[in-house]
C-alpha positions as CSV (number, residue, x, y, z in Angstrom):
1,M,-24.5,20.3,5.8
2,A,-23.2,17.3,3.8
3,S,-25.6,14.9,2.3
4,K,-26.1,11.4,3.8
5,I,-23.4,8.9,2.9
6,H,-24.7,6.1,0.8
7,I,-21.9,3.6,1.4
8,K,-20.7,1.9,4.6
9,K,-17.6,0.0,5.6
10,G,-17.7,-3.5,4.1
11,D,-19.8,-2.6,1.1
12,T,-18.8,-3.7,-2.4
13,V,-18.4,-0.6,-4.6
14,M,-17.4,0.3,-8.2
15,V,-15.2,3.2,-9.0
16,I,-17.0,5.2,-11.7
17,T,-14.4,7.9,-12.5
18,G,-10.7,8.5,-12.3
19,E,-7.6,6.3,-12.8
20,S,-9.2,3.3,-11.2
21,K,-12.4,3.5,-13.3
22,G,-14.3,0.2,-13.5
23,M,-12.6,-1.4,-10.5
24,Q,-14.6,-3.1,-7.9
25,G,-13.6,-3.5,-4.3
26,R,-14.6,-3.7,-0.7
27,V,-14.8,-0.4,1.4
28,L,-12.1,-0.5,4.1
29,V,-12.6,2.9,5.7
30,V,-15.2,5.7,5.4
31,D,-14.4,9.3,6.5
32,P,-17.8,11.1,6.8
33,K,-16.3,14.5,7.6
34,A,-14.1,14.5,4.4
35,Y,-16.7,12.5,2.4
36,K,-14.1,10.1,1.3
37,A,-13.5,6.3,1.5
38,I,-10.7,3.8,0.9
39,V,-11.5,1.0,-1.5
40,E,-9.5,-2.2,-1.5
41,G,-7.2,-2.4,-4.6
42,A,-8.3,1.0,-6.0
43,N,-6.4,4.3,-6.2
44,Q,-3.0,2.8,-5.5
45,V,-0.3,5.4,-4.6
46,S,3.4,4.9,-4.0
47,K,4.6,5.7,-0.4
48,H,8.3,6.2,0.1
49,T,9.3,4.9,3.6
50,K,12.5,5.0,5.6
51,P,13.8,1.8,7.2
52,N,11.9,1.0,10.4
53,A,11.0,-2.0,12.6
54,D,8.1,-3.0,10.3
55,N,10.0,-2.6,7.1
56,P,13.8,-2.9,7.8
57,K,14.8,-2.2,4.2
58,G,12.5,0.8,3.6
59,G,11.8,1.7,0.0
60,I,8.6,2.3,-2.0
61,L,5.3,0.7,-0.8
62,K,2.0,0.6,-2.8
63,K,-1.1,1.4,-0.7
64,E,-4.6,2.6,-1.2
65,A,-5.5,6.3,-0.9
66,F,-8.8,7.9,-0.2
67,I,-11.4,8.4,-3.0
68,H,-14.3,10.9,-3.0
69,I,-17.6,9.1,-2.3
70,S,-19.2,10.8,-5.3
71,N,-16.8,8.7,-7.5
72,L,-18.2,5.4,-6.0
73,K,-21.3,3.4,-6.8
74,L,-22.6,0.6,-4.6
75,V,-22.8,-2.9,-6.2
76,D,-25.9,-4.8,-5.3
77,G,-26.2,-8.6,-4.8
78,K,-26.6,-9.3,-8.6
79,G,-23.3,-7.5,-9.4
80,N,-24.9,-4.3,-10.9
81,A,-23.6,-0.8,-10.0
82,T,-26.7,0.9,-8.6
83,R,-28.0,4.0,-6.9
84,I,-29.5,3.7,-3.4
85,G,-32.9,4.5,-2.1
86,R,-34.2,4.3,1.5
87,E,-37.4,2.7,2.6
88,I,-38.9,1.7,6.0
89,D,-39.0,-2.1,6.5
90,E,-42.5,-3.2,7.6
91,K,-41.3,-6.0,9.9
92,T,-38.6,-4.1,11.9
93,N,-39.9,-0.6,11.3
94,K,-36.3,0.5,10.5
95,T,-34.9,2.4,7.5
96,V,-33.2,0.1,5.0
97,R,-31.1,0.7,1.9
98,V,-32.7,-0.5,-1.4
99,S,-31.1,-0.9,-4.8
100,K,-32.8,1.5,-7.4
101,K,-32.1,-1.1,-10.2
102,S,-33.3,-4.3,-8.8
103,G,-35.4,-3.2,-5.8
104,E,-33.7,-5.6,-3.4
105,V,-32.7,-4.7,0.1
106,I,-28.9,-4.1,0.5
107,K,-27.5,-5.8,3.6
Protein backbone atom coordinates (compact mmCIF):
# COMPACT_ATOMS: atom_id res chain seq x y z
CA MET A 1 0.00 0.00 0.00
CA ALA A 2 1.35 3.44 -0.93
CA SER A 3 1.62 6.12 1.73
CA LYS A 4 -0.82 9.02 1.76
CA ILE A 5 0.01 11.79 -0.71
CA HIS A 6 0.99 15.05 1.01
CA ILE A 7 0.37 17.38 -1.94
CA LYS A 8 -2.73 18.24 -3.93
CA LYS A 9 -3.49 19.90 -7.25
CA GLY A 10 -3.05 23.66 -6.92
CA ASP A 11 -0.48 23.53 -4.07
CA THR A 12 2.77 25.48 -4.36
CA VAL A 13 5.74 23.12 -4.03
CA MET A 14 9.53 23.23 -4.16
CA VAL A 15 11.61 20.65 -6.04
CA ILE A 16 14.25 19.32 -3.62
CA THR A 17 16.30 17.06 -5.93
CA GLY A 18 17.09 16.59 -9.58
CA GLU A 19 17.76 18.95 -12.46
CA SER A 20 15.04 21.39 -11.37
CA LYS A 21 16.28 21.54 -7.75
CA GLY A 22 15.22 24.73 -5.95
CA MET A 23 12.43 25.62 -8.37
CA GLN A 24 9.02 26.50 -7.02
CA GLY A 25 5.80 26.04 -8.92
CA ARG A 26 2.13 25.16 -8.76
CA VAL A 27 1.05 21.51 -8.99
CA LEU A 28 -0.93 20.99 -12.21
CA VAL A 29 -1.64 17.23 -12.05
CA VAL A 30 -1.26 14.53 -9.39
CA ASP A 31 -1.16 10.82 -10.28
CA PRO A 32 -1.74 8.92 -7.01
CA LYS A 33 -1.20 5.45 -8.50
CA ALA A 34 2.23 6.31 -9.94
CA TYR A 35 2.97 8.63 -6.94
CA LYS A 36 3.98 11.42 -9.33
CA ALA A 37 2.99 15.02 -10.07
CA ILE A 38 3.49 17.65 -12.77
CA VAL A 39 4.82 20.99 -11.49
CA GLU A 40 4.45 24.18 -13.51
CA GLY A 41 7.82 25.19 -15.00
CA ALA A 42 9.80 22.28 -13.52
CA ASN A 43 11.28 19.19 -15.22
CA GLN A 44 11.02 20.58 -18.75
CA VAL A 45 11.46 17.99 -21.51
CA SER A 46 11.65 18.34 -25.31
CA LYS A 47 8.82 16.69 -27.22
CA HIS A 48 9.25 16.19 -30.97
CA THR A 49 5.95 16.61 -32.81
CA LYS A 50 4.78 16.10 -36.36
CA PRO A 51 2.74 18.83 -38.02
CA ASN A 52 -0.93 18.70 -36.97
CA ALA A 53 -3.96 20.98 -36.67
CA ASP A 54 -2.79 22.49 -33.36
CA ASN A 55 0.81 22.96 -34.49
CA PRO A 56 0.94 23.25 -38.33
CA LYS A 57 4.75 23.52 -38.45
CA GLY A 58 5.54 20.70 -36.01
CA GLY A 59 8.98 20.78 -34.40
CA ILE A 60 10.29 20.57 -30.85
CA LEU A 61 8.05 21.67 -27.97
CA LYS A 62 9.05 22.18 -24.33
CA LYS A 63 6.63 20.74 -21.78
CA GLU A 64 6.59 19.64 -18.14
CA ALA A 65 7.05 15.98 -17.26
CA PHE A 66 6.08 14.05 -14.14
CA ILE A 67 8.23 14.27 -10.98
CA HIS A 68 8.14 11.70 -8.17
CA ILE A 69 6.29 13.12 -5.16
CA SER A 70 9.17 12.21 -2.82
CA ASN A 71 11.21 14.89 -4.65
CA LEU A 72 8.71 17.65 -3.78
CA LYS A 73 8.15 19.65 -0.59
CA LEU A 74 5.10 21.78 0.07
CA VAL A 75 5.62 25.54 0.48
CA ASP A 76 3.55 27.11 3.27
CA GLY A 77 2.03 30.61 3.33
CA LYS A 78 5.28 32.20 4.55
CA GLY A 79 7.27 30.78 1.62
CA ASN A 80 9.10 28.06 3.59
CA ALA A 81 9.47 24.53 2.25
CA THR A 82 8.00 22.34 4.97
CA ARG A 83 6.87 18.88 5.90
CA ILE A 84 3.19 18.18 6.49
CA GLY A 85 1.35 17.03 9.58
CA ARG A 86 -2.33 16.25 9.95
CA GLU A 87 -4.55 17.43 12.79
CA ILE A 88 -8.27 17.44 13.47
CA ASP A 89 -9.85 20.91 13.32
CA GLU A 90 -11.96 21.54 16.45
CA LYS A 91 -14.53 23.72 14.65
CA THR A 92 -15.30 21.49 11.67
CA ASN A 93 -14.13 18.16 13.13
CA LYS A 94 -12.27 17.42 9.87
CA THR A 95 -8.64 16.52 9.21
CA VAL A 96 -6.52 19.48 8.03
CA ARG A 97 -2.93 19.70 6.80
CA VAL A 98 -0.56 21.61 9.08
CA SER A 99 2.93 23.00 8.36
CA LYS A 100 5.56 21.35 10.58
CA LYS A 101 7.76 24.49 10.48
CA SER A 102 5.28 27.26 11.22
CA GLY A 103 2.34 25.27 12.63
CA GLU A 104 -0.18 27.07 10.43
CA VAL A 105 -3.01 25.32 8.61
CA ILE A 106 -2.45 24.83 4.88
CA LYS A 107 -5.45 25.66 2.72
